[in-house]
Backbone and ligand atoms as CSV (ligand in chain L), in Angstrom:
chain,resi,resn,atom,element,x,y,z
A,1,MET,N,N,0.842,-1.205,0.000
A,1,MET,CA,C,0.000,0.000,0.000
A,1,MET,C,C,0.873,1.250,0.000
A,2,LYS,N,N,0.546,2.218,-0.822
A,2,LYS,CA,C,1.337,3.452,-0.894
A,2,LYS,C,C,1.106,4.298,0.358
A,3,PRO,N,N,2.159,4.983,0.833
A,3,PRO,CA,C,1.955,5.862,1.991
A,3,PRO,C,C,1.025,7.024,1.657
A,4,LEU,N,N,0.164,7.337,2.608
A,4,LEU,CA,C,-0.806,8.418,2.430
A,4,LEU,C,C,-0.183,9.737,2.922
A,5,ILE,N,N,-0.096,10.709,2.023
A,5,ILE,CA,C,0.519,11.998,2.356
A,5,ILE,C,C,-0.524,13.104,2.179
A,6,GLY,N,N,-0.771,13.848,3.233
A,6,GLY,CA,C,-1.626,15.021,3.104
A,6,GLY,C,C,-0.890,16.135,2.381
A,7,VAL,N,N,-1.638,16.967,1.667
A,7,VAL,CA,C,-0.992,18.035,0.893
A,7,VAL,C,C,-1.977,19.192,0.719
A,8,SER,N,N,-1.448,20.385,0.794
A,8,SER,CA,C,-2.282,21.553,0.460
A,8,SER,C,C,-2.748,21.389,-0.976
A,9,SER,N,N,-4.041,21.386,-1.156
A,9,SER,CA,C,-4.641,20.959,-2.424
A,9,SER,C,C,-4.135,21.746,-3.641
A,10,CYS,N,N,-3.875,23.038,-3.455
A,10,CYS,CA,C,-3.441,23.863,-4.591
A,10,CYS,C,C,-2.124,23.372,-5.171
A,11,LEU,N,N,-1.279,22.736,-4.369
A,11,LEU,CA,C,0.024,22.269,-4.854
A,11,LEU,C,C,-0.123,21.126,-5.851
A,12,LEU,N,N,-1.261,20.445,-5.833
A,12,LEU,CA,C,-1.514,19.376,-6.809
A,12,LEU,C,C,-2.106,19.927,-8.100
A,13,GLY,N,N,-2.285,21.243,-8.161
A,13,GLY,CA,C,-2.841,21.849,-9.369
A,13,GLY,C,C,-4.341,22.039,-9.322
A,14,ASN,N,N,-4.951,21.738,-8.181
A,14,ASN,CA,C,-6.391,21.985,-8.059
A,14,ASN,C,C,-6.646,23.486,-7.959
A,15,LEU,N,N,-7.670,23.957,-8.637
A,15,LEU,CA,C,-7.938,25.395,-8.724
A,15,LEU,C,C,-8.748,25.841,-7.505
A,16,VAL,N,N,-8.050,25.950,-6.385
A,16,VAL,CA,C,-8.706,26.283,-5.121
A,16,VAL,C,C,-8.200,27.586,-4.522
A,17,ARG,N,N,-7.215,28.202,-5.153
A,17,ARG,CA,C,-6.630,29.425,-4.581
A,17,ARG,C,C,-7.608,30.588,-4.606
A,18,TYR,N,N,-7.387,31.528,-3.710
A,18,TYR,CA,C,-8.300,32.671,-3.604
A,18,TYR,C,C,-8.393,33.445,-4.919
A,19,ASP,N,N,-7.285,33.503,-5.670
A,19,ASP,CA,C,-7.292,34.246,-6.930
A,19,ASP,C,C,-7.665,33.377,-8.128
A,20,GLY,N,N,-7.967,32.109,-7.876
A,20,GLY,CA,C,-8.397,31.212,-8.945
A,20,GLY,C,C,-7.274,30.754,-9.853
A,21,ARG,N,N,-6.023,31.129,-9.515
A,21,ARG,CA,C,-4.916,30.800,-10.400
A,21,ARG,C,C,-4.298,29.454,-10.048
A,22,LEU,N,N,-3.666,28.864,-11.077
A,22,LEU,CA,C,-2.998,27.570,-10.909
A,22,LEU,C,C,-1.748,27.730,-10.047
A,23,LYS,N,N,-1.565,26.833,-9.107
A,23,LYS,CA,C,-0.358,26.852,-8.267
A,23,LYS,C,C,0.242,25.452,-8.195
A,24,LEU,N,N,0.197,24.751,-9.334
A,24,LEU,CA,C,0.740,23.390,-9.378
A,24,LEU,C,C,2.217,23.396,-8.986
A,25,GLU,N,N,2.586,22.478,-8.129
A,25,GLU,CA,C,3.986,22.336,-7.723
A,25,GLU,C,C,4.568,21.115,-8.429
A,26,PRO,N,N,5.277,21.321,-9.560
A,26,PRO,CA,C,5.737,20.171,-10.354
A,26,PRO,C,C,6.732,19.288,-9.633
A,27,ARG,N,N,7.416,19.829,-8.620
A,27,ARG,CA,C,8.397,19.006,-7.910
A,27,ARG,C,C,7.734,17.842,-7.171
A,28,LEU,N,N,6.458,17.959,-6.855
A,28,LEU,CA,C,5.796,16.828,-6.188
A,28,LEU,C,C,5.822,15.589,-7.077
A,29,LYS,N,N,5.524,15.810,-8.346
A,29,LYS,CA,C,5.540,14.690,-9.298
A,29,LYS,C,C,6.964,14.190,-9.518
A,30,GLU,N,N,7.895,15.147,-9.639
A,30,GLU,CA,C,9.293,14.771,-9.885
A,30,GLU,C,C,9.849,13.951,-8.719
A,31,ILE,N,N,9.522,14.344,-7.512
A,31,ILE,CA,C,10.109,13.697,-6.330
A,31,ILE,C,C,9.377,12.409,-5.970
A,32,PHE,N,N,8.039,12.464,-5.994
A,32,PHE,CA,C,7.282,11.337,-5.448
A,32,PHE,C,C,6.683,10.426,-6.518
A,33,GLY,N,N,6.619,10.910,-7.757
A,33,GLY,CA,C,6.079,10.078,-8.834
A,33,GLY,C,C,4.717,9.511,-8.472
A,34,GLU,N,N,4.601,8.207,-8.700
A,34,GLU,CA,C,3.346,7.512,-8.373
A,34,GLU,C,C,3.489,6.697,-7.081
A,35,ASN,N,N,4.500,7.051,-6.290
A,35,ASN,CA,C,4.837,6.203,-5.134
A,35,ASN,C,C,4.085,6.535,-3.854
A,36,VAL,N,N,3.287,7.587,-3.879
A,36,VAL,CA,C,2.505,7.939,-2.698
A,36,VAL,C,C,1.045,8.151,-3.102
A,37,GLU,N,N,0.186,8.074,-2.108
A,37,GLU,CA,C,-1.218,8.447,-2.315
A,37,GLU,C,C,-1.421,9.812,-1.662
A,38,TRP,N,N,-1.941,10.751,-2.424
A,38,TRP,CA,C,-2.140,12.110,-1.902
A,38,TRP,C,C,-3.511,12.249,-1.260
A,39,LEU,N,N,-3.520,12.971,-0.157
A,39,LEU,CA,C,-4.789,13.355,0.479
A,39,LEU,C,C,-4.865,14.882,0.425
A,40,PRO,N,N,-5.470,15.428,-0.639
A,40,PRO,CA,C,-5.492,16.893,-0.790
A,40,PRO,C,C,-6.494,17.551,0.154
A,41,ILE,N,N,-6.050,18.650,0.748
A,41,ILE,CA,C,-6.893,19.396,1.681
A,41,ILE,C,C,-6.759,20.881,1.366
A,42,CYS,N,N,-7.890,21.561,1.230
A,42,CYS,CA,C,-7.874,23.022,1.126
A,42,CYS,C,C,-8.785,23.574,2.229
A,43,PRO,N,N,-8.202,24.055,3.306
A,43,PRO,CA,C,-9.038,24.539,4.406
A,43,PRO,C,C,-10.049,25.600,3.970
A,44,GLU,N,N,-9.649,26.508,3.120
A,44,GLU,CA,C,-10.544,27.628,2.789
A,44,GLU,C,C,-11.726,27.177,1.938
A,45,VAL,N,N,-11.482,26.292,0.979
A,45,VAL,CA,C,-12.599,25.784,0.163
A,45,VAL,C,C,-13.465,24.830,0.987
A,46,GLU,N,N,-12.831,23.998,1.813
A,46,GLU,CA,C,-13.615,23.073,2.637
A,46,GLU,C,C,-14.432,23.818,3.692
A,47,LEU,N,N,-14.006,25.034,3.974
A,47,LEU,CA,C,-14.776,25.891,4.884
A,47,LEU,C,C,-16.058,26.387,4.222
A,48,GLY,N,N,-16.081,26.322,2.892
A,48,GLY,CA,C,-17.255,26.769,2.157
A,48,GLY,C,C,-17.031,28.036,1.361
A,49,LEU,N,N,-15.790,28.512,1.334
A,49,LEU,CA,C,-15.503,29.722,0.563
A,49,LEU,C,C,-15.398,29.370,-0.920
A,50,SER,N,N,-15.733,30.329,-1.758
A,50,SER,CA,C,-15.742,30.080,-3.197
A,50,SER,C,C,-14.350,30.311,-3.785
A,51,THR,N,N,-14.194,29.913,-5.027
A,51,THR,CA,C,-12.972,30.195,-5.786
A,51,THR,C,C,-13.390,30.837,-7.115
A,52,PRO,N,N,-12.879,32.004,-7.474
A,52,PRO,CA,C,-12.026,32.857,-6.635
A,52,PRO,C,C,-12.833,33.449,-5.478
A,53,ARG,N,N,-12.093,34.018,-4.535
A,53,ARG,CA,C,-12.718,34.592,-3.338
A,53,ARG,C,C,-11.881,35.768,-2.864
A,54,GLU,N,N,-12.470,36.485,-1.974
A,54,GLU,CA,C,-11.752,37.593,-1.362
A,54,GLU,C,C,-10.557,37.058,-0.555
A,55,LYS,N,N,-9.473,37.771,-0.612
A,55,LYS,CA,C,-8.296,37.361,0.156
A,55,LYS,C,C,-8.605,37.415,1.655
A,56,ILE,N,N,-8.060,36.458,2.396
A,56,ILE,CA,C,-8.221,36.512,3.854
A,56,ILE,C,C,-6.857,36.760,4.494
A,57,ILE,N,N,-6.888,37.390,5.648
A,57,ILE,CA,C,-5.652,37.757,6.336
A,57,ILE,C,C,-5.748,37.391,7.817
A,58,LEU,N,N,-4.583,37.347,8.450
A,58,LEU,CA,C,-4.505,37.123,9.891
A,58,LEU,C,C,-4.179,38.429,10.577
A,59,LEU,N,N,-4.971,38.761,11.586
A,59,LEU,CA,C,-4.738,39.965,12.373
A,59,LEU,C,C,-4.224,39.582,13.751
A,60,TYR,N,N,-3.396,40.428,14.344
A,60,TYR,CA,C,-2.820,40.190,15.671
A,60,TYR,C,C,-3.910,39.881,16.685
A,61,ASP,N,N,-3.643,39.026,17.775
A,61,ASP,CA,C,-2.259,38.766,18.105
A,61,ASP,C,C,-1.795,37.420,17.550
A,62,VAL,N,N,-0.492,37.188,17.564
A,62,VAL,CA,C,0.053,36.013,16.919
A,62,VAL,C,C,-0.402,34.732,17.608
A,63,GLU,N,N,-0.535,34.763,18.930
A,63,GLU,CA,C,-0.934,33.561,19.669
A,63,GLU,C,C,-2.417,33.251,19.523
A,64,ALA,N,N,-3.220,34.258,19.332
A,64,ALA,CA,C,-4.662,34.057,19.166
A,64,ALA,C,C,-5.140,34.953,18.020
A,65,PRO,N,N,-4.766,34.585,16.802
A,65,PRO,CA,C,-5.048,35.470,15.666
A,65,PRO,C,C,-6.515,35.468,15.265
A,66,SER,N,N,-6.869,36.523,14.585
A,66,SER,CA,C,-8.204,36.645,14.014
A,66,SER,C,C,-8.076,36.500,12.503
A,67,LEU,N,N,-8.889,35.627,11.937
A,67,LEU,CA,C,-8.870,35.385,10.484
A,67,LEU,C,C,-10.023,36.155,9.867
A,68,GLN,N,N,-9.707,37.098,8.990
A,68,GLN,CA,C,-10.756,37.965,8.450
A,68,GLN,C,C,-10.587,38.176,6.953
A,69,THR,N,N,-11.704,38.427,6.281
A,69,THR,CA,C,-11.608,38.797,4.871
A,69,THR,C,C,-11.060,40.211,4.782
A,70,LEU,N,N,-10.235,40.440,3.767
A,70,LEU,CA,C,-9.483,41.691,3.692
A,70,LEU,C,C,-10.387,42.904,3.488
A,71,GLU,N,N,-11.310,42.829,2.537
A,71,GLU,CA,C,-12.111,43.990,2.194
A,71,GLU,C,C,-13.382,44.103,3.032
A,72,THR,N,N,-14.123,43.020,3.133
A,72,THR,CA,C,-15.434,43.091,3.788
A,72,THR,C,C,-15.361,42.858,5.298
A,73,GLN,N,N,-14.183,42.515,5.795
A,73,GLN,CA,C,-13.928,42.405,7.229
A,73,GLN,C,C,-14.816,41.375,7.906
A,74,GLN,N,N,-15.118,40.320,7.181
A,74,GLN,CA,C,-15.888,39.224,7.777
A,74,GLN,C,C,-14.953,38.397,8.660
A,75,ASP,N,N,-15.367,38.149,9.886
A,75,ASP,CA,C,-14.527,37.381,10.813
A,75,ASP,C,C,-14.823,35.880,10.637
A,76,LEU,N,N,-13.802,35.158,10.166
A,76,LEU,CA,C,-13.964,33.724,9.895
A,76,LEU,C,C,-13.294,32.854,10.951
A,77,THR,N,N,-12.811,33.473,12.020
A,77,THR,CA,C,-11.969,32.756,12.985
A,77,THR,C,C,-12.687,31.540,13.586
A,78,GLN,N,N,-13.886,31.755,14.120
A,78,GLN,CA,C,-14.584,30.650,14.780
A,78,GLN,C,C,-15.009,29.579,13.784
A,79,GLN,N,N,-15.452,30.049,12.626
A,79,GLN,CA,C,-15.859,29.110,11.561
A,79,GLN,C,C,-14.674,28.221,11.178
A,80,MET,N,N,-13.516,28.837,11.024
A,80,MET,CA,C,-12.319,28.062,10.663
A,80,MET,C,C,-11.921,27.128,11.800
A,81,GLN,N,N,-12.013,27.610,13.029
A,81,GLN,CA,C,-11.637,26.763,14.157
A,81,GLN,C,C,-12.543,25.540,14.241
A,82,ASN,N,N,-13.828,25.735,13.998
A,82,ASN,CA,C,-14.758,24.599,14.010
A,82,ASN,C,C,-14.392,23.584,12.923
A,83,TRP,N,N,-14.078,24.114,11.735
A,83,TRP,CA,C,-13.689,23.212,10.637
A,83,TRP,C,C,-12.405,22.465,10.996
A,84,ILE,N,N,-11.435,23.187,11.535
A,84,ILE,CA,C,-10.159,22.565,11.909
A,84,ILE,C,C,-10.382,21.454,12.926
A,85,ASP,N,N,-11.175,21.720,13.949
A,85,ASP,CA,C,-11.425,20.707,14.982
A,85,ASP,C,C,-11.979,19.424,14.366
A,86,ALA,N,N,-12.944,19.578,13.469
A,86,ALA,CA,C,-13.544,18.405,12.828
A,86,ALA,C,C,-12.540,17.726,11.896
A,87,LYS,N,N,-11.744,18.511,11.204
A,87,LYS,CA,C,-10.786,17.929,10.249
A,87,LYS,C,C,-9.690,17.162,10.972
A,88,ILE,N,N,-9.231,17.691,12.085
A,88,ILE,CA,C,-8.190,16.990,12.844
A,88,ILE,C,C,-8.731,15.649,13.357
A,89,LEU,N,N,-9.959,15.650,13.829
A,89,LEU,CA,C,-10.561,14.384,14.281
A,89,LEU,C,C,-10.612,13.377,13.140
A,90,TYR,N,N,-10.994,13.864,11.962
A,90,TYR,CA,C,-11.038,12.991,10.779
A,90,TYR,C,C,-9.640,12.452,10.457
A,91,LEU,N,N,-8.642,13.340,10.460
A,91,LEU,CA,C,-7.286,12.938,10.072
A,91,LEU,C,C,-6.677,11.959,11.070
A,92,GLN,N,N,-7.091,12.063,12.312
A,92,GLN,CA,C,-6.547,11.145,13.326
A,92,GLN,C,C,-6.988,9.697,13.070
A,93,LYS,N,N,-8.010,9.539,12.241
A,93,LYS,CA,C,-8.472,8.182,11.916
A,93,LYS,C,C,-7.875,7.681,10.604
A,94,GLU,N,N,-7.121,8.525,9.926
A,94,GLU,CA,C,-6.526,8.147,8.646
A,94,GLU,C,C,-5.078,7.678,8.859
A,95,PRO,N,N,-4.589,6.789,7.989
A,95,PRO,CA,C,-3.204,6.303,8.127
A,95,PRO,C,C,-2.200,7.287,7.521
A,96,LEU,N,N,-2.264,8.505,7.988
A,96,LEU,CA,C,-1.457,9.579,7.415
A,96,LEU,C,C,0.020,9.390,7.780
A,97,LYS,N,N,0.884,9.557,6.782
A,97,LYS,CA,C,2.329,9.360,7.007
A,97,LYS,C,C,3.115,10.670,6.965
A,98,GLY,N,N,2.501,11.730,6.497
A,98,GLY,CA,C,3.209,13.010,6.415
A,98,GLY,C,C,2.331,14.055,5.771
A,99,PHE,N,N,2.866,15.282,5.674
A,99,PHE,CA,C,2.080,16.370,5.083
A,99,PHE,C,C,3.013,17.344,4.388
A,100,ILE,N,N,2.536,17.894,3.278
A,100,ILE,CA,C,3.286,18.935,2.575
A,100,ILE,C,C,2.409,20.179,2.493
A,101,PHE,N,N,2.917,21.263,3.063
A,101,PHE,CA,C,2.141,22.486,3.219
A,101,PHE,C,C,2.545,23.546,2.203
A,102,LYS,N,N,1.558,24.257,1.691
A,102,LYS,CA,C,1.816,25.462,0.887
A,102,LYS,C,C,2.417,26.527,1.795
A,103,SER,N,N,3.446,27.184,1.296
A,103,SER,CA,C,4.109,28.220,2.088
A,103,SER,C,C,3.279,29.502,2.129
A,104,LYS,N,N,3.435,30.243,3.216
A,104,LYS,CA,C,2.985,31.631,3.367
A,104,LYS,C,C,1.471,31.836,3.468
A,105,SER,N,N,0.691,30.792,3.343
A,105,SER,CA,C,-0.769,30.942,3.375
A,105,SER,C,C,-1.270,31.184,4.804
A,106,PRO,N,N,-2.288,32.040,5.003
A,106,PRO,CA,C,-2.851,32.230,6.342
A,106,PRO,C,C,-3.536,30.982,6.888
A,107,SER,N,N,-3.767,30.001,6.019
A,107,SER,CA,C,-4.342,28.731,6.471
A,107,SER,C,C,-3.286,27.634,6.538
A,108,CYS,N,N,-2.454,27.532,5.512
A,108,CYS,CA,C,-1.540,26.388,5.377
A,108,CYS,C,C,-0.080,26.699,5.670
A,109,GLY,N,N,0.299,27.950,5.802
A,109,GLY,CA,C,1.716,28.296,5.958
A,109,GLY,C,C,2.276,27.902,7.312
A,110,ILE,N,N,3.498,27.353,7.300
A,110,ILE,CA,C,4.143,26.932,8.550
A,110,ILE,C,C,4.874,28.092,9.221
A,111,GLN,N,N,5.525,28.915,8.422
A,111,GLN,CA,C,6.279,30.023,9.023
A,111,GLN,C,C,6.274,31.204,8.058
A,112,ASN,N,N,6.645,32.357,8.604
A,112,ASN,CA,C,6.726,33.587,7.802
A,112,ASN,C,C,5.392,33.969,7.164
A,113,VAL,N,N,4.311,33.610,7.818
A,113,VAL,CA,C,2.992,34.003,7.330
A,113,VAL,C,C,2.715,35.452,7.748
A,114,GLU,N,N,2.118,36.206,6.856
A,114,GLU,CA,C,1.857,37.625,7.136
A,114,GLU,C,C,0.846,37.808,8.265
A,115,PHE,N,N,1.201,38.657,9.202
A,115,PHE,CA,C,0.274,39.094,10.240
A,115,PHE,C,C,0.130,40.603,10.141
A,116,PHE,N,N,-1.102,41.089,10.341
A,116,PHE,CA,C,-1.390,42.520,10.244
A,116,PHE,C,C,-1.806,43.049,11.621
A,117,SER,N,N,-1.243,44.192,11.989
A,117,SER,CA,C,-1.726,44.844,13.210
A,117,SER,C,C,-3.029,45.590,12.907
A,118,SER,N,N,-3.179,46.040,11.672
A,118,SER,CA,C,-4.444,46.604,11.185
A,118,SER,C,C,-4.420,46.474,9.667
A,119,ARG,N,N,-5.549,46.679,9.040
A,119,ARG,CA,C,-5.602,46.524,7.581
A,119,ARG,C,C,-4.710,47.532,6.860
A,120,ASP,N,N,-4.468,48.658,7.506
A,120,ASP,CA,C,-3.675,49.710,6.859
A,120,ASP,C,C,-2.178,49.531,7.081
A,121,ALA,N,N,-1.821,48.699,8.046
A,121,ALA,CA,C,-0.401,48.566,8.399
A,121,ALA,C,C,0.290,47.576,7.468
A,122,ALA,N,N,1.592,47.757,7.345
A,122,ALA,CA,C,2.372,46.785,6.578
A,122,ALA,C,C,2.417,45.472,7.368
A,123,PRO,N,N,2.239,44.343,6.674
A,123,PRO,CA,C,2.255,43.061,7.400
A,123,PRO,C,C,3.658,42.681,7.833
A,124,GLN,N,N,3.715,41.857,8.873
A,124,GLN,CA,C,4.979,41.276,9.305
A,124,GLN,C,C,4.914,39.771,9.075
A,125,ARG,N,N,5.982,39.214,8.536
A,125,ARG,CA,C,6.007,37.767,8.253
A,125,ARG,C,C,6.529,37.029,9.480
A,126,ILE,N,N,5.637,36.755,10.415
A,126,ILE,CA,C,6.087,36.214,11.696
A,126,ILE,C,C,5.241,35.027,12.176
A,127,GLY,N,N,4.251,34.620,11.412
A,127,GLY,CA,C,3.303,33.672,11.996
A,127,GLY,C,C,3.175,32.348,11.280
A,128,THR,N,N,2.185,31.594,11.726
A,128,THR,CA,C,1.825,30.282,11.175
A,128,THR,C,C,0.342,30.298,10.834
A,129,GLY,N,N,-0.011,29.681,9.729
A,129,GLY,CA,C,-1.408,29.608,9.332
A,129,GLY,C,C,-2.231,28.777,10.312
A,130,LEU,N,N,-3.524,29.030,10.358
A,130,LEU,CA,C,-4.350,28.411,11.399
A,130,LEU,C,C,-4.426,26.893,11.287
A,131,PHE,N,N,-4.642,26.390,10.086
A,131,PHE,CA,C,-4.705,24.929,9.943
A,131,PHE,C,C,-3.340,24.306,10.217
A,132,ALA,N,N,-2.294,24.919,9.677
A,132,ALA,CA,C,-0.946,24.374,9.880
A,132,ALA,C,C,-0.607,24.320,11.369
A,133,LYS,N,N,-0.940,25.355,12.088
A,133,LYS,CA,C,-0.620,25.389,13.512
A,133,LYS,C,C,-1.365,24.276,14.273
A,134,ALA,N,N,-2.630,24.129,13.991
A,134,ALA,CA,C,-3.413,23.079,14.660
A,134,ALA,C,C,-2.904,21.696,14.277
A,135,PHE,N,N,-2.523,21.537,13.014
A,135,PHE,CA,C,-2.022,20.235,12.549
A,135,PHE,C,C,-0.743,19.867,13.287
A,136,LEU,N,N,0.196,20.805,13.390
A,136,LEU,CA,C,1.471,20.516,14.049
A,136,LEU,C,C,1.267,20.198,15.529
A,137,THR,N,N,0.270,20.809,16.131
A,137,THR,CA,C,-0.032,20.509,17.536
A,137,THR,C,C,-0.637,19.109,17.674
A,138,ALA,N,N,-1.509,18.763,16.747
A,138,ALA,CA,C,-2.201,17.469,16.837
A,138,ALA,C,C,-1.297,16.301,16.425
A,139,PHE,N,N,-0.348,16.580,15.509
A,139,PHE,CA,C,0.526,15.510,14.989
A,139,PHE,C,C,1.996,15.916,15.152
A,140,PRO,N,N,2.459,16.037,16.391
A,140,PRO,CA,C,3.806,16.581,16.605
A,140,PRO,C,C,4.932,15.701,16.067
A,141,HIS,N,N,4.663,14.432,15.829
A,141,HIS,CA,C,5.730,13.535,15.385
A,141,HIS,C,C,5.627,13.167,13.906
A,142,LEU,N,N,4.642,13.702,13.225
A,142,LEU,CA,C,4.467,13.356,11.817
A,142,LEU,C,C,5.419,14.207,10.964
A,143,PRO,N,N,6.146,13.585,10.030
A,143,PRO,CA,C,7.036,14.381,9.187
A,143,PRO,C,C,6.250,15.327,8.275
A,144,TYR,N,N,6.827,16.483,8.050
A,144,TYR,CA,C,6.178,17.429,7.140
A,144,TYR,C,C,7.233,18.227,6.383
A,145,LEU,N,N,6.819,18.773,5.269
A,145,LEU,CA,C,7.637,19.697,4.483
A,145,LEU,C,C,6.791,20.905,4.151
A,146,GLN,N,N,7.466,22.027,4.003
A,146,GLN,CA,C,6.824,23.179,3.380
A,146,GLN,C,C,7.156,23.122,1.888
A,147,GLU,N,N,6.313,23.723,1.100
A,147,GLU,CA,C,6.585,23.807,-0.342
A,147,GLU,C,C,8.011,24.309,-0.596
A,148,CYS,N,N,8.431,25.309,0.158
A,148,CYS,CA,C,9.763,25.882,-0.065
A,148,CYS,C,C,10.880,24.912,0.306
A,149,ASP,N,N,10.580,23.866,1.083
A,149,ASP,CA,C,11.603,22.886,1.450
A,149,ASP,C,C,11.918,21.929,0.302
A,150,LEU,N,N,11.066,21.909,-0.725
A,150,LEU,CA,C,11.257,20.937,-1.798
A,150,LEU,C,C,12.535,21.194,-2.590
A,151,ASP,N,N,13.127,22.377,-2.397
A,151,ASP,CA,C,14.402,22.709,-3.038
A,151,ASP,C,C,15.588,22.107,-2.297
A,152,ASP,N,N,15.349,21.608,-1.102
A,152,ASP,CA,C,16.444,21.164,-0.244
A,152,ASP,C,C,16.521,19.633,-0.240
A,153,PRO,N,N,17.504,19.054,-0.947
A,153,PRO,CA,C,17.561,17.590,-1.065
A,153,PRO,C,C,17.657,16.877,0.283
A,154,GLU,N,N,18.343,17.495,1.239
A,154,GLU,CA,C,18.493,16.850,2.540
A,154,GLU,C,C,17.155,16.775,3.272
A,155,LEU,N,N,16.414,17.869,3.234
A,155,LEU,CA,C,15.097,17.875,3.887
A,155,LEU,C,C,14.150,16.883,3.214
A,156,VAL,N,N,14.210,16.845,1.883
A,156,VAL,CA,C,13.341,15.921,1.147
A,156,VAL,C,C,13.710,14.480,1.482
A,157,LYS,N,N,14.998,14.180,1.509
A,157,LYS,CA,C,15.441,12.816,1.820
A,157,LYS,C,C,15.006,12.416,3.234
A,158,SER,N,N,15.186,13.342,4.172
A,158,SER,CA,C,14.786,13.053,5.546
A,158,SER,C,C,13.280,12.798,5.630
A,159,PHE,N,N,12.507,13.602,4.920
A,159,PHE,CA,C,11.052,13.423,4.908
A,159,PHE,C,C,10.697,12.036,4.366
A,160,ILE,N,N,11.283,11.685,3.238
A,160,ILE,CA,C,10.963,10.391,2.615
A,160,ILE,C,C,11.361,9.242,3.535
A,161,ASP,N,N,12.545,9.342,4.137
A,161,ASP,CA,C,12.982,8.286,5.058
A,161,ASP,C,C,11.994,8.104,6.198
A,162,ARG,N,N,11.555,9.209,6.745
A,162,ARG,CA,C,10.632,9.123,7.891
A,162,ARG,C,C,9.255,8.598,7.459
A,163,VAL,N,N,8.818,9.015,6.268
A,163,VAL,CA,C,7.529,8.514,5.754
A,163,VAL,C,C,7.577,7.000,5.566
A,164,LEU,N,N,8.703,6.532,5.003
A,164,LEU,CA,C,8.808,5.108,4.687
A,164,LEU,C,C,9.011,4.248,5.925
A,165,HIS,N,N,9.558,4.836,6.986
A,165,HIS,CA,C,9.901,4.021,8.154
A,165,HIS,C,C,9.041,4.303,9.372
A,166,SER,N,N,7.994,5.071,9.197
A,166,SER,CA,C,7.123,5.342,10.359
A,166,SER,C,C,6.017,4.285,10.429
L,1,SF4,S1,S,-2.712,27.416,0.511
L,1,SF4,FE1,FE,-4.142,26.086,1.582
L,1,SF4,S2,S,-6.001,27.322,1.850
L,1,SF4,FE2,FE,-4.735,28.340,0.293
L,1,SF4,S3,S,-5.494,27.516,-1.652
L,1,SF4,FE3,FE,-3.780,26.233,-1.039
L,1,SF4,S4,S,-4.734,24.543,0.060
L,1,SF4,FE4,FE,-6.246,26.171,-0.053
């Protein structure tokens, strides 16, 4: 049986991004070929948001951020938290071996995610996306990569080794 790897859905070329544009990550195919089974997840679309959609942002504070739509200022924090809670419960029942996250996203980004003190202020790249943060807390020992890590052969090799031997 192929190892099951969760992945931010847009990296597989699914048209789920807020701007409706393709964000296929070709290195996934180059590195993993047909040797894994992908479990694509898009927190924002699974939340019920449309594609394309208004951009969403994270507002301070970093430890308890507020997730809001940029223009219409709709607060999605609780809605997203409810979805995350249910999704983590679902994932805990799956034979998941690892996860590959889209970088910089307010939902999927592991690090350097933009945080805003206000809509008018320049963002600071200091945070973690809401789904990514909850995932790392729920699965502290599961190997993961960020999209930007796919350039690093050592990180990729370590990820594959851990996926195959967990
Ligand atoms: S980064 Fe995450 S939330 Fe954004 S489009 Fe990709 S899968 Fe969806």
